[in-house]
C-alpha positions in Angstrom: -28.4 -23.4 -18.7 -28.8 -25.5 -15.7 -28.7 -23.8 -12.1 -25.2 -25.6 -11.4 -23.6 -24.1 -14.1 -25.4 -20.6 -13.3 -24.2 -21.1 -9.9 -20.7 -21.4 -10.6 -20.7 -19.1 -12.8 -21.7 -16.4 -10.3 -19.3 -18.0 -7.6 -16.9 -14.9 -6.5 -13.5 -14.3 -8.1 -10.6 -13.2 -7.0 -7.7 -13.6 -9.2 -4.4 -11.9 -9.4 -3.5 -11.1 -12.7 -0.3 -9.0 -12.7 2.2 -7.5 -9.4 5.1 -4.8 -11.1 6.3 -1.9 -9.9 4.7 1.2 -11.0 7.0 3.9 -9.8 10.6 3.8 -8.0 13.0 6.6 -7.0 15.8 6.5 -4.6 17.6 9.5 -4.0 21.1 10.5 -1.5 21.5 14.2 -1.9 24.1 13.8 0.7 26.4 11.3 -1.2 29.3 10.5 -0.7 29.6 12.2 3.1 26.5 10.3 3.9 28.7 7.2 3.8 30.6 9.0 6.3 27.6 9.6 9.1 28.6 8.0 12.6 25.3 8.8 13.8 22.2 6.3 13.2 19.7 8.2 11.1 16.3 8.4 12.4 13.4 6.8 9.6 10.3 8.9 8.6 7.6 5.9 6.6 4.2 6.6 5.3 2.1 4.3 3.5 -0.7 5.2 1.0 -3.1 2.7 -0.3 -4.8 3.4 -2.8 -7.3 1.0 -5.4 -9.4 1.7 -8.8 -11.5 -0.2 -10.9 -11.8 -0.9 -14.8 -14.2 -2.4 -17.4 -14.8 -6.5 -16.7 -14.1 -6.6 -13.1 -10.5 -5.4 -13.0 -9.1 -3.7 -9.9 -5.3 -1.5 -9.8 -4.3 -1.5 -6.0 -1.2 0.2 -5.2 0.4 0.2 -2.3 3.0 3.4 -1.8 5.6 3.3 0.3 7.8 6.6 1.2 11.1 6.2 3.5 13.4 8.9 4.3 16.3 8.7 6.6 17.9 11.3 8.0 20.6 12.8 10.3 20.1 16.0 12.1 18.3 18.1 9.0 20.5 16.5 6.7 18.7 13.6 4.6 21.1 10.9 4.1 18.4 8.6 1.7 14.8 9.3 0.1 13.4 6.6 -1.2 9.5 6.0 -2.9 8.0 2.8 -4.3 4.9 1.9 -5.7 4.0 -1.4 -5.8 1.0 -2.4 -7.7 -1.4 -5.1 -8.7 -4.1 -5.8 -11.4 -6.6 -7.7 -9.5 -9.6 -9.4 -11.0 -12.8 -9.6 -8.8 -16.1 -10.8 -9.9 -19.3 -11.4 -8.2 -18.2 -10.6 -4.6 -20.7 -8.8 -2.9 -20.5 -5.2 -2.4 -19.9 -4.7 1.2 -17.2 -7.6 0.9 -15.0 -4.9 -1.5 -13.6 -2.5 0.1 -12.2 -4.3 2.6 -10.6 -7.0 -0.1 -9.3 -3.4 -1.8 -8.4 -2.2 1.7 -7.2 -5.3 3.6 -6.9 -8.3 0.9 -4.9 -6.6 -2.0 -2.5 -4.8 0.0 -1.5 -7.9 2.0 -0.7 -9.8 -1.0 1.6 -6.5 -2.3 3.3 -5.6 0.9 6.1 -8.3 0.8 6.7 -6.8 -2.8 7.3 -3.5 -1.9 9.1 -4.4 1.3 12.0 -6.3 -1.0 11.5 -3.6 -3.6 12.9 -1.4 -0.9 15.2 -3.4 0.6 16.7 -3.8 -3.2 17.0 -0.2 -3.6 18.6 0.9 -0.6 20.8 -1.7 -0.9 21.7 -0.5 -4.1 21.8 3.1 -3.0 25.0 1.7 -0.7 23.4 1.9 2.5 22.1 -1.3 4.6 18.9 -3.0 3.8 15.9 -0.8 5.1 13.7 -3.4 6.1 10.1 -2.6 6.4 8.2 -3.7 9.6 5.0 -5.8 8.8 2.1 -4.0 8.8 -1.5 -4.9 9.9 -3.6 -3.4 7.1 -6.9 -4.8 8.8 -6.4 -2.6 12.1 -5.8 0.7 10.0 -8.8 -0.1 7.7 -10.9 -0.4 10.9 -9.2 2.9 11.9 -10.4 4.5 9.1 -13.5 3.4 9.0 -14.3 4.3 12.6 -12.6 8.0 12.0 -15.0 8.0 8.6 -17.8 6.9 11.2 -17.2 9.9 13.5 -16.6 12.3 10.7 -19.7 11.4 9.8 -21.2 11.6 13.0 -19.7 15.2 14.1 -21.1 16.5 10.6 -24.3 15.2 11.3 -24.6 16.4 14.7 -23.3 19.7 13.1 -26.5 20.0 10.5 -29.1 19.5 13.2 -27.9 22.3 15.6 
């Protein structure tokens, strides 16, 4: 094998194999009264990102949103959706894997998740819920800083 062929074989690979909805749930426990609400609902929106590896350089990354709309103590609707992707990742340096799985892949999945949530709320009879853009890099860096602070605190505790 020539050096040129070997270099081509060791090139980093980041390829989307499949993007899919892994799980969806819509609840409107107070329908039809919820449609008569005059007050603007308050929204509680939470995200979760997970990644897991498989054989042969395949990784599943999933981005889950839980969105709840409430008026006072009544739930208007509750939507939970998990958008997932199967990615092939090869010849990527180890130090670049976490950012790829924590920033790159979720950034690819988010527009699909946003569309899924908008569609689900519309189909449930409500105005579309449009998720605001997310800065996955800022979230990733914040999580890394928190982990470093926790490790530092743990190391300080063990030295006393």
